[in-house]
C-alpha positions in Angstrom: 236.7 -70.4 36.9 239.9 -71.4 35.1 243.1 -69.4 35.8 243.7 -66.5 33.4 240.1 -65.7 32.5 238.8 -62.2 32.6 235.7 -61.5 34.8 233.2 -59.1 33.2 230.5 -57.7 35.4 227.3 -56.2 33.9 224.1 -55.2 35.8 221.5 -57.3 33.9 221.2 -61.0 33.4 219.9 -60.5 29.9 222.8 -58.3 29.0 225.1 -60.9 30.6 223.8 -63.7 28.3 224.0 -61.5 25.2 227.6 -60.4 25.8 228.9 -63.7 26.9 228.3 -65.1 23.4 230.4 -62.3 21.8 233.5 -62.5 24.1 234.2 -66.3 24.0 235.8 -68.7 26.4 238.5 -66.4 27.7 235.9 -64.3 29.6 233.2 -65.0 32.2 230.3 -62.6 32.2 228.3 -62.2 35.4 225.5 -59.9 36.5 225.3 -57.7 39.6 221.5 -57.6 39.1 221.5 -53.8 39.4 222.8 -52.0 42.6 224.2 -54.3 45.3 224.0 -51.8 48.1 222.3 -48.5 49.0 221.9 -46.0 51.9 221.1 -47.9 55.0 217.7 -47.9 56.7 217.8 -46.6 60.3 217.4 -50.1 61.7 220.4 -51.3 59.8 222.9 -48.8 61.3 225.2 -50.3 64.1 224.7 -48.8 67.6 228.2 -47.2 67.6 227.4 -45.3 64.4 223.8 -44.2 65.3 224.9 -40.8 66.6 226.6 -39.8 63.3 224.4 -41.6 60.7 221.2 -42.3 62.7 218.9 -39.8 61.1 219.5 -40.1 57.3 222.3 -42.8 57.1 224.4 -39.8 56.2 226.9 -38.0 58.5 225.9 -34.4 57.7 228.5 -33.0 60.0 231.4 -34.8 58.4 231.3 -34.1 54.6 227.9 -35.8 54.1 229.5 -39.1 54.4 226.9 -41.9 53.4 226.6 -45.2 55.2 225.9 -47.9 52.6 224.7 -51.5 53.4 224.4 -54.4 51.0 220.8 -55.7 50.3 220.0 -59.3 51.2 220.1 -60.0 47.5 223.2 -58.0 47.2 225.0 -60.1 49.8 224.4 -63.3 47.8 225.5 -61.6 44.6 228.7 -60.2 46.1 229.5 -63.7 47.5 229.1 -65.2 44.0 231.2 -62.5 42.4 234.0 -62.8 45.0 234.2 -66.5 44.3 234.5 -65.8 40.6 237.0 -63.0 41.1 239.5 -65.5 42.9 240.3 -67.1 39.7 240.4 -64.1 37.4 243.4 -62.2 36.3 241.5 -59.1 35.3 238.2 -57.4 36.2 236.2 -55.5 33.6 233.3 -53.4 34.9 230.8 -53.2 32.1 227.8 -51.5 33.6 226.0 -48.8 31.6 227.8 -45.6 30.6 225.9 -43.1 32.6 225.8 -41.8 36.1 223.8 -44.8 37.4 226.0 -47.3 35.6 229.2 -45.5 36.9 227.9 -45.6 40.4 227.1 -49.4 40.2 230.7 -50.1 39.0 232.1 -47.9 41.9 230.0 -49.8 44.5 231.2 -53.1 43.0 234.8 -51.9 43.2 234.4 -50.7 46.8 232.7 -54.0 47.9 234.7 -56.6 45.9 238.2 -54.9 46.7 239.8 -56.7 43.8 243.6 -57.4 43.9 243.8 -57.8 40.0 243.9 -55.0 37.4 240.5 -53.2 37.1 239.2 -51.6 33.8 236.0 -49.8 32.9 234.5 -51.2 29.8 231.8 -49.1 28.1 229.6 -49.4 25.0 226.3 -48.1 23.7 225.1 -51.1 21.7 225.3 -54.8 22.3 226.7 -56.1 19.0 229.7 -58.3 18.4 231.8 -55.5 16.9 230.8 -53.0 19.7 231.6 -55.4 22.5 234.9 -56.4 21.0 235.8 -52.8 20.5 234.9 -52.0 24.1 237.2 -54.7 25.4 240.1 -53.1 23.4 239.3 -49.5 24.5 238.7 -49.6 28.3 239.2 -46.5 30.5 239.4 -45.6 34.1 236.3 -45.2 36.4 234.9 -41.6 36.1 234.8 -40.5 39.7 233.1 -37.2 38.8 230.1 -39.2 37.4 230.1 -41.2 40.6 230.1 -38.0 42.7 227.2 -36.6 40.7 225.1 -39.8 41.2 226.0 -40.0 45.0 225.1 -36.4 45.4 221.7 -37.0 43.8 221.1 -40.0 46.1 222.1 -38.0 49.2 220.0 -35.0 48.0 216.9 -37.1 47.5 217.4 -38.7 51.0 217.7 -35.4 52.7 214.8 -33.9 50.8 212.5 -36.8 51.3 213.2 -37.6 54.9 212.9 -34.0 56.0 209.8 -32.9 54.0 207.7 -36.2 53.9 207.1 -36.2 57.7 205.5 -32.8 57.5 203.1 -34.2 55.0 202.3 -37.2 57.1 201.2 -34.9 60.1 199.5 -32.2 58.1 197.9 -34.0 55.1 197.9 -37.7 55.2 200.0 -40.8 56.2 201.7 -42.4 53.4 202.3 -39.2 51.4 205.8 -38.3 50.3 207.7 -35.4 48.8 210.6 -35.7 46.3 212.8 -33.4 44.4 211.3 -34.2 41.0 208.1 -35.9 42.0 206.8 -32.9 43.8 207.6 -30.5 40.9 205.9 -33.0 38.5 202.8 -33.1 40.7 202.8 -29.4 40.9 202.8 -29.2 37.2 199.7 -31.4 36.9 198.0 -29.4 39.8 198.9 -26.1 38.1 197.3 -27.1 34.9 194.1 -28.1 36.7 194.1 -24.8 38.5 194.3 -23.1 35.2 191.3 -25.2 33.9 189.3 -24.4 37.1 189.9 -20.5 36.7 189.1 -20.7 33.0 186.1 -18.8 31.7 184.8 -20.1 28.4 183.7 -17.7 25.7 181.2 -18.5 22.9 181.5 -17.4 19.3 179.7 -18.3 16.1 180.6 -18.8 12.4 179.3 -20.4 9.4 180.5 -23.4 7.4 179.4 -24.2 3.8 180.3 -26.5 0.9 181.5 -24.7 -2.2 181.8 -26.3 -5.7 182.7 -25.0 -9.2 180.1 -25.5 -11.9 181.0 -28.8 -13.5 179.3 -31.3 -15.7 176.8 -33.5 -13.8 178.4 -36.4 -12.0 181.6 -34.6 -11.1 181.7 -33.5 -7.5 184.7 -31.2 -6.6 183.1 -29.6 -3.5 185.2 -28.4 -0.6 184.5 -27.0 2.9 184.8 -23.3 3.6 184.4 -21.2 6.7 183.1 -17.6 7.2 186.2 -15.5 7.8 185.0 -11.7 7.4 181.8 -9.8 7.4 181.9 -6.4 5.8 185.7 -6.5 6.0 185.8 -7.2 9.8 187.6 -10.3 10.8 185.4 -12.8 12.5 186.5 -14.1 16.0 188.2 -17.5 16.4 189.0 -19.3 19.6 192.5 -18.0 19.7 191.2 -14.5 19.9 190.0 -15.0 23.5 192.1 -15.1 26.7 191.6 -17.5 29.6 189.1 -15.1 31.3 186.9 -15.2 28.1 187.8 -11.7 27.1 188.9 -10.7 23.6 192.6 -10.1 23.1 192.2 -7.9 20.0 189.5 -6.1 18.0 187.6 -8.7 16.0 183.9 -9.2 15.2 181.8 -11.5 17.4 178.4 -12.4 16.0 175.7 -13.8 18.2 173.5 -16.9 17.3 170.6 -14.8 15.9 172.8 -12.8 13.6 174.6 -15.8 12.3 171.4 -17.7 11.6 169.9 -14.8 9.8 173.0 -14.3 7.7 173.3 -18.1 7.0 169.7 -18.1 5.7 170.4 -15.3 3.4 173.6 -17.0 2.1 171.7 -20.2 1.4 169.2 -18.2 -0.5 172.0 -16.5 -2.6 173.5 -19.9 -3.3 176.5 -18.5 -5.2 179.8 -16.9 -4.3 182.6 -15.4 -6.5 186.3 -16.2 -6.2 188.0 -12.9 -5.2 191.5 -14.2 -4.3 193.5 -17.2 -5.0 197.0 -17.7 -3.5 199.5 -20.6 -3.7 202.5 -20.9 -1.5 205.2 -23.7 -1.7 206.6 -25.1 1.6 208.8 -27.7 3.0 208.8 -29.8 6.1 212.0 -31.3 7.7 212.2 -34.6 9.6 212.5 -34.7 13.4 215.9 -35.8 14.9 216.3 -39.5 15.9 215.0 -40.4 19.3 216.3 -39.4 22.7 214.9 -40.9 25.9 212.4 -38.2 26.2 211.1 -38.1 22.6 210.9 -41.9 22.5 208.7 -41.8 25.7 206.5 -39.1 24.1 206.1 -40.9 20.8 205.5 -44.3 22.3 202.6 -42.6 24.4 201.1 -40.9 21.3 201.4 -43.6 18.7 201.5 -46.8 20.8 199.5 -45.8 23.9 202.4 -47.0 26.0 203.1 -45.4 29.5 206.6 -44.0 29.9 207.4 -46.8 32.3 206.2 -49.5 29.8 208.1 -47.9 26.9 211.3 -47.7 28.8 211.0 -51.4 29.9 210.5 -52.5 26.3 213.4 -50.4 25.2 215.6 -51.9 27.9 214.8 -55.3 26.6 215.6 -54.3 23.0 218.9 -52.8 24.0 220.0 -55.8 26.2 219.0 -58.3 23.3 221.2 -56.3 20.9 218.5 -54.7 18.7 218.9 -51.0 19.6 221.5 -48.7 21.0 221.5 -47.5 24.7 218.1 -46.1 25.5 219.1 -43.5 28.2 220.4 -40.6 26.2 219.8 -36.9 25.4 222.0 -37.0 22.3 220.5 -36.6 18.9 223.7 -37.5 17.1 224.3 -40.5 15.0 227.6 -42.1 14.3 229.0 -41.9 10.7 228.2 -45.6 10.3 224.6 -45.2 11.4 224.1 -42.2 9.1 225.5 -44.2 6.2 223.3 -47.2 7.1 220.1 -45.1 7.2 220.9 -43.3 3.9 221.7 -46.5 2.1 218.6 -48.3 3.4 216.4 -45.3 2.4 217.8 -45.3 -1.1 217.1 -49.1 -1.4 213.5 -48.7 0.0 212.4 -45.3 -1.4 214.7 -44.4 -4.2 217.8 -42.2 -4.7 215.7 -38.9 -4.4 214.6 -39.8 -0.8 217.9 -38.6 0.8 219.4 -35.2 0.7 222.8 -34.5 -1.0 224.5 -34.1 2.4 223.9 -36.2 5.5 221.8 -34.5 8.2 223.2 -33.4 11.6 221.0 -32.3 14.5 221.8 -29.9 17.3 221.1 -31.0 20.8 218.6 -28.6 22.4 218.3 -30.4 25.7 218.9 -28.2 28.8 220.7 -30.9 30.6 223.0 -33.2 28.6 223.0 -36.9 29.6 226.4 -38.6 29.7 225.7 -40.8 26.6 226.7 -41.2 23.1 224.3 -41.5 20.3 220.6 -41.2 19.8 218.4 -44.2 20.1 218.6 -46.2 16.9 218.7 -49.7 15.5 222.0 -51.3 16.4 224.7 -52.4 14.0 226.4 -50.9 10.9 223.4 -52.0 8.8 219.9 -51.8 10.1 217.6 -54.8 10.3 214.1 -54.0 9.0 211.1 -54.7 11.3 210.0 -57.5 9.0 213.4 -59.1 9.4 213.2 -59.2 13.2 209.4 -59.9 13.6 210.0 -63.5 14.4 212.5 -62.7 17.2 210.6 -60.1 19.2 207.3 -60.1 21.1 204.5 -57.8 20.1 205.5 -54.8 22.2 209.2 -55.1 21.3 208.3 -55.2 17.6 206.1 -52.2 17.8 208.7 -50.1 19.5 211.5 -51.4 17.3 209.4 -50.4 14.2 208.9 -46.9 15.7 212.7 -46.5 16.3 213.6 -47.9 12.9 211.2 -45.5 11.1 212.3 -42.4 13.1 215.9 -43.1 12.4 215.4 -43.7 8.7 213.2 -40.5 8.4 215.9 -38.5 10.2 218.2 -38.9 7.3 215.7 -38.5 4.5 214.9 -35.5 2.3 212.4 -32.7 3.2 208.9 -33.1 2.2 207.6 -30.5 -0.3 204.1 -29.2 -0.5 201.9 -26.4 -1.9 199.2 -24.7 0.1 196.4 -23.0 -1.8 194.1 -20.5 -0.1 190.9 -19.2 -1.8 188.6 -16.4 -0.8 184.9 -16.4 -1.8 182.6 -13.5 -1.5 178.8 -13.4 -1.3 176.5 -10.6 -0.6 173.5 -11.5 1.5 171.1 -9.6 3.7 172.9 -6.4 2.8 176.2 -7.7 4.1 179.4 -8.7 2.4 180.5 -12.2 3.7 183.9 -13.6 2.8 184.6 -17.3 3.1 188.1 -18.9 3.0 189.4 -22.4 2.5 192.8 -23.9 2.3 194.1 -27.1 0.8 197.6 -28.6 0.9 199.0 -31.0 -1.7 202.3 -32.7 -1.2 204.4 -32.6 -4.4 207.2 -34.7 -2.8 206.7 -36.8 0.3 210.3 -37.3 1.2 210.7 -38.4 4.8 207.0 -38.8 5.2 207.3 -42.0 3.2 208.8 -43.5 6.4 207.5 -41.6 9.3 205.5 -38.6 10.6 205.7 -37.4 14.2 202.6 -37.6 16.3 201.2 -34.4 18.0 199.6 -33.6 21.4 196.1 -32.2 21.7 195.9 -28.3 21.6 193.0 -26.2 22.5 193.1 -24.4 19.1 192.4 -27.7 17.3 188.7 -26.7 16.9 189.7 -23.9 14.6 191.9 -26.2 12.4 190.7 -27.2 9.0 191.1 -30.7 7.8 193.5 -31.2 4.9 191.7 -31.2 1.6 192.4 -30.8 -2.0 191.0 -27.7 -3.9 189.8 -28.0 -7.5 191.2 -25.8 -10.2 189.8 -22.3 -10.0 190.5 -18.7 -11.1 189.7 -15.3 -9.8 186.2 -14.3 -11.0 184.9 -17.8 -11.1 181.3 -18.3 -9.7 180.9 -21.2 -7.3 177.8 -22.9 -6.0 177.2 -22.8 -2.2 175.2 -25.5 -0.3 174.8 -27.0 3.1 175.2 -23.6 4.7 175.3 -24.3 8.4 175.6 -21.9 11.4 178.2 -23.2 13.9 178.5 -22.4 17.6 181.8 -22.7 19.4 183.0 -22.4 22.9 186.6 -21.8 23.9 188.3 -24.5 25.8 190.9 -24.6 28.6 194.4 -26.0 28.0 194.2 -29.8 27.7 195.3 -31.8 30.6 198.8 -33.3 30.6 199.2 -36.8 29.2 202.3 -38.8 30.0 203.7 -37.8 26.7 203.0 -34.0 27.2 204.2 -34.2 30.9 207.5 -35.7 29.8 207.9 -32.9 27.3 207.1 -30.3 29.9 209.6 -31.7 32.4 212.3 -31.8 29.8 211.6 -28.2 28.5 211.8 -26.8 32.1 214.9 -28.9 32.8 213.3 -30.8 35.7 214.8 -34.1 36.5 216.5 -36.4 33.9 214.8 -38.1 31.0 216.0 -41.5 32.3 214.0 -40.8 35.6 210.8 -39.4 33.9 209.2 -42.9 33.7 209.7 -43.7 37.3 208.6 -40.3 38.4 205.3 -40.6 36.6 204.9 -44.1 38.1 205.4 -42.7 41.6 202.8 -39.9 41.3 200.3 -42.4 39.9 200.9 -44.9 42.6 200.9 -42.3 45.4 197.4 -41.3 44.3 198.5 -37.7 43.4 197.4 -38.4 39.8 194.9 -40.7 38.1 194.4 -41.4 34.4 191.2 -40.8 32.5 192.1 -42.3 29.1 195.5 -40.7 28.4 194.8 -37.6 30.5 196.5 -37.1 33.9 194.0 -35.7 36.6 195.3 -34.5 39.9 193.5 -35.7 43.0 192.4 -33.4 45.9 195.2 -35.1 47.8 197.7 -33.6 45.3 196.1 -30.2 45.8 196.7 -30.4 49.6 200.3 -31.6 49.1 201.2 -28.9 46.6 199.6 -26.2 48.7 201.7 -27.2 51.7 204.9 -27.3 49.7 204.1 -24.0 48.1 203.5 -22.2 51.4 206.3 -23.7 53.4 208.9 -25.1 51.1 208.5 -22.7 48.2 212.0 -23.1 46.8 211.8 -26.8 46.7 208.8 -26.9 44.3 210.0 -23.8 42.3 210.5 -25.0 38.7 213.6 -22.8 38.1 215.2 -23.9 41.4 214.5 -27.6 40.7 216.0 -27.2 37.2 219.1 -25.4 38.7 219.7 -28.4 40.9 220.0 -30.5 37.8 222.5 -28.0 36.3 224.5 -28.2 39.5 224.5 -32.0 39.3 225.7 -31.7 35.7 228.5 -29.4 36.9 229.5 -32.0 39.5 229.5 -34.7 36.8 231.9 -32.5 34.8 234.2 -31.9 37.8 233.4 -28.2 37.9 231.8 -28.3 41.4 232.7 -30.2 44.6 230.1 -32.6 46.0 230.7 -31.7 49.7 230.6 -28.0 49.2 227.5 -28.1 47.1 225.6 -30.4 49.6 226.7 -28.1 52.5 225.2 -25.1 50.8 222.0 -26.9 49.9 221.5 -28.3 53.4 222.9 -25.6 55.7 222.3 -22.7 53.4 224.4 -19.7 52.3 224.0 -16.0 51.6 222.1 -16.9 48.4 220.2 -19.9 49.6 218.2 -20.5 52.9 219.1 -24.1 53.2 216.8 -27.1 53.8 217.8 -27.4 57.4 216.8 -23.8 58.2 213.5 -24.2 56.4 212.5 -27.2 58.4 213.7 -25.8 61.6 211.6 -22.6 61.1 208.4 -23.9 59.7 206.2 -22.3 62.4 202.6 -23.3 62.8 200.9 -25.0 59.9 197.1 -24.8 59.9 196.2 -28.4 58.6 192.5 -27.5 58.4 193.1 -24.4 56.2 195.7 -26.4 54.2 193.1 -29.1 53.4 190.3 -26.8 52.5 189.3 -25.3 49.1 186.2 -23.0 48.8 183.9 -23.9 46.1 182.5 -20.5 45.4 180.2 -19.4 48.3 178.3 -22.7 48.1 180.5 -25.0 50.2 184.0 -25.9 51.3 185.9 -28.9 49.9 187.7 -30.6 52.7 190.3 -33.4 52.4 190.1 -35.7 55.5 191.3 -39.1 56.6 188.9 -40.9 54.2 189.3 -38.5 51.3 187.6 -35.4 49.9 184.0 -34.3 50.8 181.9 -31.1 50.7 181.2 -29.3 54.0 178.0 -27.3 54.0 177.5 -24.8 56.8 173.9 -24.1 58.1 173.4 -20.4 57.2 170.6 -20.1 59.7 172.6 -21.7 62.5 176.3 -21.1 62.0 177.1 -22.9 65.2 175.4 -26.1 64.1 177.4 -29.1 62.9 178.1 -28.7 59.1 176.5 -31.1 56.7 178.9 -33.5 54.8 178.3 -34.4 51.2 180.2 -37.1 49.4 181.9 -36.4 46.1 181.8 -38.9 43.2 185.2 -40.6 42.8 185.2 -39.9 39.1 184.6 -36.2 39.4 187.8 -34.2 38.4 188.7 -31.1 40.4 187.9 -28.7 37.5 184.4 -30.3 37.2 183.5 -29.4 40.8 182.1 -26.0 40.0 179.8 -24.1 42.4 176.9 -25.2 40.1 178.0 -28.9 40.4 178.5 -28.5 44.2 174.9 -27.2 44.6 173.7 -30.1 42.5 175.4 -32.5 44.8 174.1 -30.7 47.8 170.5 -30.5 46.6 170.4 -34.1 45.3 167.8 -36.2 47.1 169.4 -38.4 49.8 169.4 -41.9 48.5 170.4 -43.3 51.8 168.0 -44.6 54.4 165.4 -45.6 51.8 163.2 -48.5 53.1 163.0 -51.3 50.6 160.5 -53.4 52.6 160.3 -55.9 55.3 162.3 -59.2 55.6 159.6 -61.8 55.8 162.0 -64.1 57.8 162.5 -61.8 60.7 160.2 -58.9 60.4 163.1 -56.4 60.3 163.1 -53.4 57.8 165.6 -53.6 55.0 167.1 -50.1 54.3 169.6 -49.0 51.6 172.2 -46.5 52.7 175.0 -44.6 51.0 178.0 -44.6 53.4 181.6 -43.3 53.4 182.8 -46.5 51.9 180.0 -46.9 49.4 176.4 -48.0 49.2 175.1 -50.9 51.3 171.9 -52.5 52.7 171.1 -52.9 56.3 168.5 -54.6 58.5 167.0 -52.5 61.3 164.2 -52.8 63.8 160.8 -51.6 62.5 159.7 -48.2 63.7 156.1 -47.4 64.2 154.0 -47.0 61.0 153.8 -43.2 61.4 157.6 -43.0 61.5 158.0 -43.9 57.8 157.5 -41.1 55.3 155.2 -42.7 52.8 155.8 -40.2 50.1 159.6 -40.7 50.0 160.1 -44.0 51.7 162.7 -42.5 54.1 162.9 -43.4 57.7 162.3 -40.5 60.1 164.7 -40.7 63.1 163.0 -40.7 66.4 164.4 -41.1 69.8 163.4 -44.2 71.6 162.4 -43.9 75.2 165.2 -45.5 77.2 164.3 -47.8 80.1 165.8 -46.8 83.5 169.0 -48.7 84.2 170.1 -50.0 87.6 173.1 -48.1 89.0 176.3 -49.9 88.4 174.8 -52.3 85.9 177.1 -53.5 83.2 176.3 -52.0 79.8 175.3 -54.6 77.3 176.7 -54.5 73.7 174.0 -53.9 71.3 173.9 -56.6 68.5 175.2 -55.3 65.3 172.7 -55.2 62.5 173.2 -57.3 59.4 174.8 -55.3 56.5 175.9 -56.1 53.0 177.7 -53.9 50.3 175.9 -53.4 46.9 177.7 -54.9 43.9 179.5 -52.6 41.6 176.7 -53.1 39.0 174.0 -52.0 41.5 172.6 -48.5 42.4 171.0 -47.2 45.6 168.3 -45.7 43.4 167.3 -49.0 41.7 168.0 -51.8 44.1 164.8 -53.7 45.2 164.0 -55.8 48.3 164.5 -59.2 46.6 168.1 -58.3 45.6 168.8 -56.7 49.0 167.7 -60.0 50.8 170.0 -62.0 48.5 172.9 -59.6 49.5 172.1 -59.9 53.2 172.1 -63.8 53.0 175.6 -63.9 51.5 177.7 -66.0 51.6 175.4 -68.3 49.6 175.7 -72.0 50.1 176.0 -73.5 46.6 176.1 -77.1 47.8 178.4 -79.8 49.2 181.4 -81.4 47.4 180.3 -85.1 47.1 183.9 -86.3 47.3 185.1 -84.4 50.4 181.8 -83.4 52.1 183.1 -79.8 52.3 180.5 -77.1 51.8 181.0 -74.7 48.9 180.0 -71.1 49.3 179.8 -68.2 46.8 180.6 -64.7 48.1 182.0 -61.3 47.4 185.4 -60.1 48.7 187.9 -57.2 48.6 189.2 -58.6 45.3 185.9 -59.5 43.7 183.5 -62.5 43.7 184.9 -66.0 44.5 184.0 -69.5 45.6 185.3 -71.0 48.9 185.6 -74.6 49.9 187.4 -74.9 53.2 190.6 -72.9 52.7 190.5 -73.3 48.9 189.1 -70.3 47.0 188.5 -69.8 43.3 187.8 -66.5 41.4 184.4 -66.1 39.8 184.1 -64.3 36.5 181.2 -61.9 37.6 179.3 -60.8 40.6 176.1 -62.2 39.2 177.6 -65.7 39.4 177.5 -65.4 43.2 173.6 -65.7 42.9 173.5 -68.0 39.8 176.3 -70.6 40.0 175.1 -74.1 40.4 176.9 -76.9 42.3 177.8 -78.7 39.0 179.3 -75.4 37.7 181.2 -74.8 40.9 182.6 -78.4 40.9 183.7 -77.8 37.3 185.5 -74.7 38.4 187.3 -76.6 41.2 188.2 -79.4 38.7 190.3 -76.9 36.8 194.0 -76.2 37.9 194.2 -73.3 40.3 196.4 -70.6 38.9 198.8 -69.4 41.5 198.7 -72.7 43.4 202.0 -74.7 44.0 200.9 -77.7 42.0 202.9 -78.7 39.0 200.0 -78.1 36.5 199.3 -74.5 37.8 201.6 -72.6 35.4 200.2 -70.8 32.4 203.6 -71.0 30.8 207.0 -72.6 31.7 210.4 -71.5 30.7 214.0 -72.8 31.1 216.0 -72.1 34.3 216.6 -68.5 35.5 220.4 -67.8 35.1 220.6 -66.3 38.6 218.7 -68.9 40.7 219.2 -71.8 38.4 215.5 -72.8 38.8 212.8 -73.0 36.2 210.7 -70.0 35.6 206.9 -70.2 35.5 204.2 -67.8 34.5 201.2 -68.0 36.9 197.9 -66.2 37.5 197.5 -65.2 41.0 194.8 -63.4 43.0 196.5 -60.0 42.2 197.1 -60.8 38.6 199.6 -62.8 36.5 203.3 -63.0 37.6 206.5 -65.0 37.0 208.3 -66.9 39.6 211.3 -69.1 40.0 210.1 -70.4 43.3 212.2 -67.9 45.2 211.2 -64.5 43.7 207.8 -63.5 42.4 207.5 -60.5 39.9 204.1 -59.1 38.8 203.5 -58.6 35.1 203.2 -54.8 34.7 199.8 -53.4 33.7 199.5 -52.9 30.0 201.5 -56.0 29.1 199.9 -59.2 27.8 200.9 -61.9 30.2 200.7 -64.6 27.4 203.3 -62.7 25.3 205.9 -62.7 28.0 209.1 -64.3 26.7 211.9 -66.0 28.6 214.1 -62.9 28.4 211.3 -60.7 29.7 210.6 -63.0 32.6 214.3 -63.1 33.5 214.4 -59.2 33.4 211.3 -58.9 35.6 212.8 -61.3 38.2 216.1 -59.5 38.1 214.3 -56.1 38.6 212.4 -57.5 41.6 215.5 -58.9 43.1 217.2 -55.6 42.7 214.5 -53.9 44.7 215.1 -56.3 47.6 212.3 -57.9 49.7 209.3 -55.8 50.5 209.6 -54.0 53.8 207.0 -55.1 56.4 205.9 -52.6 58.9 207.2 -53.3 62.3 204.6 -55.1 64.5 203.5 -53.1 67.4 203.6 -54.9 70.7 201.7 -53.9 73.7 202.7 -54.4 77.3 199.8 -55.4 79.5 199.7 -53.2 82.6 199.3 -55.2 85.9 196.6 -53.9 88.1 197.6 -51.9 91.1 197.2 -53.7 94.4 194.6 -52.1 96.7 
């Protein structure tokens, strides 16, 4: 590096590449690739510091002083940065302008110990004007932000390392607790509890098509719904509470009454217009995106997970297409407002914008240290069509969403008129009133550009579709047809989706929007929550974890307490609270707060069996054990007998395990131990069983003929008469019977002997490679069907191929390049050299899915992303993220010391 240059350090290689082009030759821009150091693991703490820092890597008795170590990747990065710093006359720390970015800058400062002037350079968009303005307007490092970030990191370490071990011993190894993840898990569990306690109520109404009398060929029919009978308001779903009881006095008709009334109305066939009311209305646009609302809308409109959306937004920001994506602000700069208004006028006309620019009030409970809302970057906005050739598919979809939302936020209100008509008909001696509504937009305004999505609500069944009503007047007689009785049942609150969970977390002030994506990812990966479509379903493991936390760490999963922690961290960030004082109160307690240390030290006895048990009515008890959930059914005639265990289908949600469903599972015929027939090769019986790890077939010695139930095909267990053994004789190990798991496409109810014998004979010898003489076999493994030739394995496309693939077809598979191998031809795609390692990047397809590699670091393509659409910039980002995490931690290998026999 030439003397006199300025060294600029950012945290991302993509950001580095973008900024270098804007600053010119007088600057060198390098990347720290995220954090260079973090709290030490216990094994990394030197012996002389073990006493003070050994438990948490934090000296809790001396101001909660943290002990940091550089990661292996961080050491290499620091060495490169120090070499570059030697020739620099100024250091500019240009990490993101939030707590995380400020902390990265502080760690760089502490590690590099520069002897040249240091300045903090901040910006919220990566454009030439913004970067050059940032160089001219530097500031000092904000130590209050650093304190807030360090407090959060220490808080999470104390919380996780004190609470998680309790979960390991009382629930399951591998479980974890966290300040935000535990509250988020509790939210999902609480919603499922509400669904489990919900009592559905039924109600009936009538729908019909009404139409004015018009000349033949003109159809102006519209849908109507029965609203009142003899002046009494008919019940709707919203009139019932969660116990199925009415909340107010309304009329509930049963099926028989409704059908009788509907038949009479259909006979009458006409209704009079008794009321007609029109009301004007307006709709205003939503504010531009914050981190939270972007995640919500990307989930609703693009079906992106929160993590995926934030990853795409990060790329758009670092490539200079949008402003900084971690923000709670709904404000736009003067230039951005002007750009949006001018573009709206150009695209939609002068009437599309209001007279005065719009401003939005920030309603977020916890304000992020950021700047503007998320918007297209620059003083003029590029339209999606203008950037379509520069972005990959997901980037373009998200950019389009951000552009539309920003445009709409500065456009005029939409204007509409809603007309409501009441029709009356007398039938079966009763006066029935139908109503219908129709909405017509007289001016679309911001709807020309964008309309916000909406989450599912349980009152949706009572909503009427938007429709246009024909011209009518009071006194007109309308024809009625297609009169149809409709039965309804109230429904529980819908399960959370990622979008609605993000919304709930933000509304309750739990966590920070910038962490929501990672938190949801954690609870999914931990097995606390699974996805069914977009819905988040808690596992029984989550129920056990939440129950333990509620009973023994109540404050730590209390929503208000968790939100108060965020408020306190905000106060530290503003310099209104001291880090050490706050941590001391949180950990050791005060007159207002028990303290984490006191809670852990006074846990008392925890009944693990009760903790992992949930009564399912009086039918059975759900237990959560080492291998997952199961039903335990006691023998009512013999309470001391060993209870029966019944497996629970994996796809059965907790709220679906009702007493009736439990009884169905208990009473279901046992599919296991069904004799399929005799293996002609060895005379053994072939039996299909349903085991803890799934269905399988097994060979067993044939019992006597009378020991097989001919009606059911089940084996009747009998005790064989044991031959007398000589005293002191060595016990011989019984030979293990042959077993084979059923394919995913097979069922214990339908499998036949022929298929079972094929399974037992696996691996199947396909043939011999004529070139090498090596035997090729087809078999099923943990990760699916595959071929094997020596040590070379190849994935098959389906389980059926294990039985069907021929030698020629197998040789053809081996003739193709093996994705994931180290050969030069194995890459699906090849890119230029990685800016960090200097080695070419390749996209490969491995056994666990597609990944990118530079030969040193491998990074898996996240679920939901199309591997073939990965760009060079995306590949660089994935590798940088993987390096930032450091190498995967391997569990320490246990060594056993062989005991020497005592001499006699």
